[in-house]
N, C-alpha and C positions, 0 to 999 in steps of 0.2 A: 862194707855193705850193711852191717848191723846198724851202724850209726845212721846211715841213709834211710833205712827202713823205719827206725825209731822216729826220725823227723817226719817221714811221710805219714805214719800212723798218728802222730801228734797233730799234724795238720788236718787229717781226716776227722779226728775226734773233735777238734775245735770247730770245724765248719760243717760237720755232718756229712762229709763225703762228697760234696758237690764239686769235684775236680775232674777236668777233662782228660788228664794224662795219667790217672791212677784208677784202677778198677780192683775192687775187693770181692772175693768169692769165699764162702765158707768151705765148699768142697768136702764137707763131712761125709756126704754120700757119693763121692766121686766127682769127676769133672762135670760141671753143669752144661746143659745144652746151650745156654746163652753165651758160652765162651767163644763160639765160632764167630758171632757178630762182633764181639769185642776185639778179637785178634785182627780181624779185617779192618775195623775202625782205627785201631791204634797203629797198624801198619800204614794206613793212609794219613795218619795225623802228623803234622809237622813235629819232628823231634821224637816220634814214637811215643812210648808210654810204658807203664809198669802194671803188672798184674800180681796181686798178692793172694795166695791161696792159704786158707786156715784162719781167717778172721770173719766174724759175722757182723755185717753192717747193721742188721736189725737190732742187735743188742749192744750198740755203741762200740763196734769193732773189737769185741771180746774174742780171744782165741778159742778155737774149737779143736777137738781132737781129730787128727787126720789118721785114718785107719791104716793107710799104706802110702806114705809119702813117696817112696820110690816109684810105685805104680803111677802116681799122679804126675811125676816128672816125666816118666816115659810116655804117658798119655799126652802130655803137653807137646812133647817133641814130635810125636806121631801126628797130632792134629795140625801142627804148624806146616807139615808137608802137604796138607790137603787144600792149599791155597794156590792161586796163580797170580803172581809168582809166589813161591813158598815164603812163609813168614820166617824171618830170622829172629831167633830167641837166644838170650843168655839166661840160663836157669841157675839159681843158687839157693842155698839154705840160709835161714836167718831165724831169729827168735824175737817174739813179742811177749812181754810179761812172763818170760821164762818158758813159753811154749813154742814149739817149732812151727815155722811157716815156710812156705815156698814162694820165692820171688822170681818172677819171669820178666826180664827186660825185653820189651818188644821193640825192635829196631825199625825205624822208618823205612818204608819201601823206597827204592830208587825212583825219583820223580819221573824218569823216562818209562817206568813200568807201571805207574799208577793208572787206574785204581787197582788195589789188591782185592781179588775176588775169592769167594768160596768156590773151589773148582767144580764141585758137584752141581751147584745151582746157578753159578755165574753171577751171584749177587755180591755186590760190594757195599760196604758200610762206611759211615763217617761218624765222628763224635760230635755230639751237641752238648750244651751245658747241662742237659737233663737226660742224656741217654745216647744209645747208638741207633742210627737210622739208616735204612737202605737208601742208596743213592738213586735219585731219579735219572732219567735219560739226560736231562739238561745238566745235572750236576756231574755226570760222567763226562760230558763234553767239556766241562770246566777244567777237569784234570788234563785233558788233551790240550786245551788252549793254553794252559799254564806252561807248556813246554817251549812257548815262543815269547819273546819280549812283548809286553803290552804297548801297542801304539794306537789303540782305537780312538783315543781322544784327539788325535791329529787329523782324522778323516773328515772330508767335507760332508755336510748335511744336505743331501739331495733335495732340491725344491725350496730350500731356505734362501733368503736374500738379506742384504744389509738392513732392509726395513724390518726384519724380524729380530733385530737387536734392540734392547730397551734404551732409549735415548738418555734417560736419567742415569742408568747404571754405566753406560758407556762414558758419559761426561765425567762422572766421578772417577772412573778407571783412568781416563786420560790425564785428569788432574793429578791423581796419585802418582802415576808413572813419572810425570814431569817434575813433581816435587821430590820424590824419593830416589829417582834414578836419572838425574839430569844429564849425566855424562855417558850414560849407556843407552837404554831403550828410549829414554826421554829426550834425547838430542834430536830426534826426527820431528821437525816442525809440522809436517803434514799429518793430519789425523788418520787418513786412509793408509798411508805408509806405516805409521806406528801400529795400527791395528793388525796390519798384515805381518809385520815383523814380530809382533807379540804372539802370533798364532791364533788370534781371534778370528781372522778371515784369511781366505786364500787370495792369490793375485786377482782372480776374477770377481772378488767381493763375496763369494759364498762363505757363510760362517762355518767354522770347524765345529766338531762336537764339543770341544772344550769351550770355545767361544760362546756357543749357544747356551750351554748349560750354565755358564757363569754370568752371562750378560744378556740372555735372551728375553724377549717379551713373554713368551709362553713355550718353553722347551718341550712341554708335554704334548704339544702338537705332533712332534716327531718321536718323542720318548715317553709314551704314556705311563710307564712304570718308574720313571725317575721321579719318585715321590716319596714322602714320608707317610707311612700308615701308623697312626698313633691311637692308642686306646688304653683305658684304665679298667682295672677289675672293679665290679660293682661294690658299692658300700653296703653294709648291713641295713642302712636306712633306705636304700633304693627299692623300688617296687619289686614284688616277687616276680621271678622269671627274667629279671634284667641280666643280659649277657655281657654288656660292656658299658662303660661310662666315658663321656667326652670322646667318643670315637670320631676321628676326622682323617681326611686325606689332605696333606699339605703339598701344594704345587707352586710353580713359579721358578725363577732363576735361583741359584744357590743363595745369594744374599737375602732375598725375600723369604725363601724357605727357612733360613736360619732364624730370622726374626719371628716368623709365624710359629716356629717350633717353641721358641721361648714364651710366646704368648700362651700357647697351649699348656706349657709347664706351669705358668703362673696361675692359670685357671684350674689346674688339675692336681698339683702337688698339695698334700696336706701341709698346713703350717702350724707352728706352735709359737706361743708368746714367751720370749726369754728376756731376762734382765741382765744387763751388763754391769760390771763392777762399779761404773760411775753412776748407776741408778737409772740409766736410760732403758727403755723397753722397745723391743723390736720384734718383728715377725721373722721366724726362721723356717724356711721351707724344708720339707722332708729330705730333699737332696739339693745341694748347692747349685744355683742356676748357672754359675760360671763353669762348673764341672760338666753339667748337662750340655751347655753350649759347645764346649770343646769336643765332647764325644759326638754330638750331631754333626759338627763341621767336619770332623775326621771321617765320619760315615759317608757323608755326601761326596767328599772330595776323593776318597780312596776306594770307594765302591768299584766293583768291576763294571766295565762299560762294554764288554764284548757281547756278541750275539746271544750266547747261552744264557746271560743274566738279564736280557731285555725285559723279561716278564716279571722280574723280582723287584720289590721295593725295599727301602730302608724301613725297618720295623721298630717301633717303640711300644713296649708293653709295660705298663705300671701295675704291679701286683701289690698285695698287702705288705709284703716284707722286702720287696726288691724292685728294681727298675732294670729293664733289659733292652738294650739297643743292639740291633743286628743288621749287618749289611752283606750283600753278596760280594765274594772276593776275599781271600785271606790276606795276611800280611805279605808285603813284597819287599825283599831285600833286608829283612830284619826278623828276628825271632821274638817271641813273647817275653822271654827272660831278659832281653835287652831293652824293652820298652821303658822309657824314662830314665835309663841308666847311662846310655851312650847318647851323645849329641849326633844322632844319625837322622838324616832327613830323606831317606829313601822313599820314592814316590812311584806308585803304580801308574798314575796319570800325571806325568811330569808337566805336560803342557797346561793341564787344568790347574795344577798347583801354582804354576808360575803366574797364570792370569789372576787366580784368586788372592794372591799376595797383594794385588793392587785393587781388587774389587772392594766396594764399600756397601754396607747395609744402608738402605734408603732412609730409614727413620732416624738412626743415630749416627750414621757416618762412620761406624766402627769398621775396622779391618775384618775381613772374613777369617783370614789365617795369618800367622806370622811366618810359617815355614822355617822355624828356627829350632824345631824339636822341643818346644816348650809346652806343648799341649798336655802331654802325659804328666809332667811335673805339676802343672797347674791343677789338673784333676786330683792328683795325690795330695797336694797341699790343701785344697779346698775340702776334701773329705776328712783329712786329719783335723782341720780347724773346726769342722762340724761334729767331730768325735764319731765319725762313721768308719766302718771297716774299709780297707783299701779296695779299689776296684779289682774285679776279677776279669782278666782278659782271656778269651778263648779263640784260638786260631785253628779252624777246622780245614785249612788249606783253601777251601772255596767259599768259606763263610767266616766272618769275624763277628764276635759277640762280646759286648761289655756288660757286666752285671754289677750293679751297685746294690748293696744290702743295707737294711735297717738294723739287723740284729748283729751286735758286736760280740756277744758272749758265746760260749759253747752251745751248740745245737743239741737238744735232747732228741735222740732218735726214738721211734716207736719201739718199745721193748728194752731200752737201755737201762731202765730202772726195775727190771724184773727181780722178784725175790728168789731165794735159793731154790725153792721147790719148783717155781716156774722155769728157772734156767735148766734144772735137771730134766724136767719133762721135755722142754724144747730141744735140748741136746740129744735126748734119747730118740726123738723123732727124726733126727738127721739120717739114721740108718734105714728108714722106711716107715710105712704106716704101722700103727700099733693100736690095739684096743686098750681099754682101761685095765683089763685083767693082765695083759702082757706088760704094761707099764708097771703095774703093781708088783709083778714078779721080778722084773728087771731092777727096779729102783728101791724095792723094799719100803714103799710108801703106802699109806692107807688110801683106799678108793675114794673117800670123800675129798681128801687133799688133792688127789690127782685130778678129780673132776673140777674142783675149784680152780686149779692151775690151768686146766684146759679151757675153761670159760674165759679166763683172763687173756690167754693167748689168742683165742678166737676174737675177742673184742678188739685186740690190738692188731688184728689182721695178719698174725704170724702163723696161724694154724687153721685148717679147715676140717670140718666134720664130714665123714662119708657114711652113708647108710642112715640108720635110725628108723623110727616108726615101724617096729616089727622086724626090721632087718638088723643084721649084725652091724654094730657101730665101731668105726675105727677113725683114727685121726692122722693127719699128715701135715708136715710143714709145707707152707706155700713155696713154690719154686722161686729160685733166685732170678 
C-alpha cells in the first residue's frame, strides 16, 4: 500500500493533481464537507477511486498534521453509510514524507445500482476532469440506459429515405467495400442489396441511424446535436471582453465533419517554427494534427446515440495550456488502463464502426477509421514525437474526455513555494479562525512577521480575512 501511495503522490505532484480517480484532502480540521460529493462521484466512476487524507494540495501535496486519525477513519466509515446504495470503502494507513496519512479506496458501485446518491438529498455526483458535478436528470437516465446493450445505431430514421444519403459518400463507400472485402460484403453486385446488408439501410430503403450519420447528406436534420462544438480561449491580443475565439459548429456526415474539424485545428492551433537536423524548417502545431484527428474520429463514432444524449454535442475546447475533447457516453467494453495496451476493438456503436471502416473523407479519400485498435497508439506516438505529455483519458461512465497538455514539467500549485513562516501560519489556521494575537501566542512569532505571512497567503487565495475596519479581525483558511 505504501508503495502505491508514493506512486500516486508522485503523479499528483508532477501533474498538479488533475486526476479523476484520486482526491486529496488535508482534513486538518476534520472531514471536509466536500467529501460527500467526492464519495458519490468516485462510487459512480468506472473502477472507483482513491481518497487520501492528510495532504494539502494548495502547498504541493505537503503532509499536514492529523489531530485524530482514528476519528477520521471512523467518520469516513460512518459517512459511507449515508449513501444509497452505501459506498464500499477499504481504509488503510500509510506514510508520505514520513508523516501519517489515511488512504480510502472507494469501490465502484454495482452498475445495476448506479447512480450512487447522497441519501439525505437524493443528489448523485460524477467526476469530471476538473471536479465533481451533480448529475442532471438526463445524465441519470444514462446510467439506467447503460444497463442494456447499446443497439441504437441500428434503428431506422423515421422520415428519411434513400435520397437523404450523400451520393459521393455512398459511391466511395461501395468502392471501398468491393476493393477491401471482395469475398465478404463486397461480393454482392447489387448496390441496394450491399447497402442493406451493410446496415446502411433497411429492406424498405429507410436509412439506419448508423447509415445516415456516416453517409447522410445532412444528418442534423434528424439529429440536431450530432455536431462538434469547437472554440478556443481568447488570446491576450484579442479585443477586451472576448469570450471565445474561432467558435464554430461543425455539421454534416462523419467524413465531412472529420475534415472540417481538421480545418478548424489548422486555423486555430498555435504554430512554432522548428529546424530539423538536416537544416529544413517547418511549422509545428501546438498539438499534432494526426493525434487530434484520431481523437475526433473516436469521439464521433463512439459517442452515445441513445435518447438521453440527443441534446449533447461533441465538445472541443482549446485553452492556453491544454486541449479538451469530450463526448457523451463512456468507454464500452474496455477500461482506461487498457487503452492503447491491448488490441481490443470493443465498440458501443458496432454498426456505425463497421460502416465507417469503409467510409472515405471527400477531399482526401482517406479512411475515416481503421477499427484495428491503432488509434490510441497513434495518439501516443504523435505526442511523444512532439515532446508533449501523454494524453489524459477520463471515463466518467456517461462521458469520455481526452485532455492534451502543453506543459510537460511539474506544475507549481499556488502556495507550493511558501516559506517556513507562511507554512506555519497556514498550518495553524487548519484548526480554525485565528487573530494575529492568537497566532503570535501559538507560534511564538512576531506580529509583523505574522501579518506579512497573512498578506502573502491572502494574495495566493489560501486565506481570507474576516472583520476589520473597527471590528475584530481574524483569518481563516479557505475551504477545500
